[in-house]
N, C-alpha and C positions, 0 to 999 in steps of 0.2 A: 279340465283335462290337461295333463302334462305332455307336450309334444315329444319330449325325450323318452317317455315310456310307451309311446305309440309305435306299433310295428306296421310299416306300410306294406300294402299289396301292390302299389303302383297301378291302381286302376280305380276309376270312378264310373258311375252309371249315368251321369248327366250327359245329355247330348249337346246342350248349349251352355253358354256362360253369358248371362245378362247382368247379374249382380250377385254379390256374396250372400245376400239374404236367402238365396235359393240353395245354398250349400251348407252342409253341417260342418261342425268343427273337424270331424274325422276326414271329410272330403277336402277341407282346406289343408289339413296336415298332409294328405296324400300328395297334393300339388306342391307343398313346400318341400317335401322329401324328393319329389321329382326335380324341382329346381336345384336342390343340393346335388343330386346325382348328375344332372346335365352339366352343371357348372364344374363339377369335379372332372368329368370327361373332357370338357373344353380345356381345362387347365393341363390335363395330361395328353392333349392332342389326340384323343381317341376318336374313332369314327362314330358320328352320331347322326348318320343319314337315316333317321327313323321314318321319315315320310318321303322316301326316295320317289321322285317322279310325280308327286302330288302337286296339283295347282291350287294355290290359296288366293282367293280374290279379296282385295281391299276396297271398301266403299266408304270414303271419308267425306263427311258433310262439312268439315272444317279443316283448317290447316294444322299441320303437326310437323315437328322435326324429330324429336327423340323417339316417339312412338312409331312413326313411319320407318325411321332408320332401323330401330330394333326389330321390327317385323320383317322388313325386306332382307336385312342381313341374317336374321335368325332363320327365316324360311330357307334361305340359300344354304346355311350351315346344316340344316336338317335334311338337305337333299331335295327340297321342294322347289317349286317355281312360283313366283309372285306376279300377280296381274293386278294393275290398278284400274278399277272401274270408274269411268267418268261420272261425276255427280254434278248436277246443275239445278239450281232452283228454277231456272227457266223451263227445264224439262219437266220438273214436278208440276209447275203451274200450267204447263201445256197438256197435262193429262197423263204423264208417265205414272205408272203404278208400281209401288214398291213390291207388292206381292207378285206382280208379273215379272219384275226383275229377278227376284229370287227363284221363282219357279223355272224360269228359262235357264239361268246359270247352273242350276242343279243338273240340267240336261246336257251341259257342256263338259261334264266330267270333273267339275271343280270339287275339291275335297273339303273346303271350309270357306266361310265368308266372315271376314273381320270388319267390323264397322267402327266408325267414330262420328260423334255428333248427330247420331240418329236417336230420336226419343224412344222411350220405353214402350209406348203404345204401338208405335210402328214396328219396333223389334218383336213385340209379341205377335204381330201380324206376320212378320217374316217366319217366325218359328212355327206358326200354325200350318204353313205350307212347305217349309223347307225340309228336304231330305238330307241336308248336310248340316254340320254344326254352325251355329251363328254365335259369334263371339263379339261382345261389346267391349271395345278397348276403352272408350270414354264417351260419356254423354252428360247432359245437364244434371242427371240424377245420381249416376253411379260410375265409379272408376275401378272396377274389380281387379284388373291386372296390376294397376299401380299399388293397390292395397296388398295384394299377394307379394309383390316385389318388396314393399316396405316391411311386411311381417317377416319375410325371409331375411332381410337385411338386419333386422333387430335380433332375430334368432342367431344369425351368423356371428354378430358382434357380441351379444350378451350371453349366448349359450343357452338361452331359455326364452319363453314367452310368458308362461303362467306366473302371476305374482308381480310382474313388472308394471310400473305406472307410466302411461303415456299421456301427455298433456297436449292437446291441440289448442292453439290460440290464433285469433285473427278472424278471417272471413269464413263463415260456415257454409261452404259450397259442397259440390259433389265429392271432392276428395275427402273432406271431413266426414261426410255421411258414410262413405264406404269404409273409411278407416275405423270409425267408431264401431260399426257392426262387426268387421273382421277382428278387431282387437278384443272385443268383449267375448266373441265366440272362442277365441284362443286363450281365455282366462286372464287377460290383462286388466288392470285397473285403469279406467279411462276418465279423464277430466277434459271438459271443453269450455273454453272461455271465448265468448264473442260478444260484441255490442248487440243490443237488441235489434238494430236495423239489419244486421247480418247474421242473425241467429240461424241455427240448423233448421231445415224445413221440419214442420210438425210431423209429416209422415215418416221422415228419416228417424226422428226421435222415437216415435211409436214403434217402428220396426226394430230399432236397436234394443228398446226396453223389453222386447219379447225374450231376449237372450241374457239379460242381466241389467243391473242398475249402473248408472254412471253419473258423474257430477256435471251439471250444467250451471254455469255461472257467468256473470258479466265482469268478474274480477280476475284478471290474468294472474295476479300474484297468488290467489287462492288455488288456481288450477295448477301452477307449475311447482308449488312447494313439494319437495320430495320426489319429483318426477325423475324417471330414468331416461325418458325420451321427451324432448320438446319438439313439436312439429308445427310448421306453419305452411301457408300456401300463398301463391301470388295473388295480388289484388286486381290486376288489370289484364290478364291473359284473355285475348279474344274480345275484350270490352274495355272501354275507358272508365276511369273512376274520377269523380269530381274532387276538387280541393276540399270541399266540405266533408266528403266521405273519408278522405285521407286523415283529416283532423279527428274524426270519430274513431278511426282505427289506430291512431297514433299511440295510445296507451298499450296496445297489443303488440307493438313492435318487439321482436325478439332481439334484445340487445344484451350487452354484458351484465347489466344490472339485473334484468329479469332472469337471465340464464343462471346467474349465481345462486338463485333460490332453489334450483334443482339439486339433485344428488351430485356429489363431487365427481362421480364417474358418468354423468349424464351425457347423452349425445343429442345433437341437433339434426333434424331432418326436414327436407323440403323437396318436392317432386320436380321443381324447375319448370319453366324459367322463373328466375328470381329477380326482384328489383332491390338491389342493395341500397339501403337508406330508407326504404318503405317498410315492408313487412319484416325485414331483418337487416341487421347492420353487417358491414363487411367483415368485421373482426370475428363475428360468430359464424357466418356461413363459410368463411375461408379459414377458420381456425382448426385446431387439432382435434376438436370434438365434433366436427361436422361430418356427416355421412352422405352428403349429397352426391359425391362422385361414386361411392359404393352403390347408392340407389340407382344412379344412371347406368352403371355397369350391370347390375342385377336385373334391370329391365329386359336386357337381351335374353338372359337365361330364363326369366319368367315367361316371356313370350314363347320360347321354345318348349318349355315344360307344358304350358297350357295346350299348345297345338299338338304336342306328342300325346297328351292324355285324351284329347277329344276326337282327334281324327282316327277313325277306325280303319 
């Protein structure tokens, strides 16, 4: 389906956002058009206090800079109030219950709960009892808002999604899993190149294959040939990586040589934080074809669009 032939209604029926596998292509398009609208209003300095007076709670199981900043600033720009809920493994081990947390904050007049680093099983338990939207910003399996941000960035820069080729190379984590599913649903050609040790999870592959075929290879050259977008992700965010693993991943580094195999108008993408000299070289990530700053900027507008669409 061509996003440019889609007429948005600026509404979706979903109550929660845990992963994009739960969303149809049309629903993804609705959110992408909402991002476009909100970004346009931001640029024009128009009033976007869509959730005026609404309190949004953040429950983060791990640290974050860009996601937390985008949420706190975005909620304020939408006219809402942000509250950070304390999260402690000690509390969890002492008998604190996630379902009880969600059930209680629903009674506090909170409009939505945004989580990070909370596993899908627990999130499903949240949703079973929650009267308010539960939004997964990031966890070990899925990164839906990052993928929405990335798809919007590609659409904004390339003018389309359908028919473009996106190649993901490197470590096949949650970012890759979400990106593959979202890109396939939007009609993009997808290629993934990872070493066997860092392959996409089998369940992520099976989920994505429900919506279309894509190339899985251990050869980064095969993946990036003719690509319109080359995407990679950090190797050591929230976890260390051994020298041996760095050697395994070395052929997947996005450098000038690998990048030259893509289309002449190709762009580079990375969700940040990045380690220059590891997954990507400085000349590529800081070069004229890099979209990392646009991705960072669009994270703000993506957060605002998702909140505006889900909070009733």
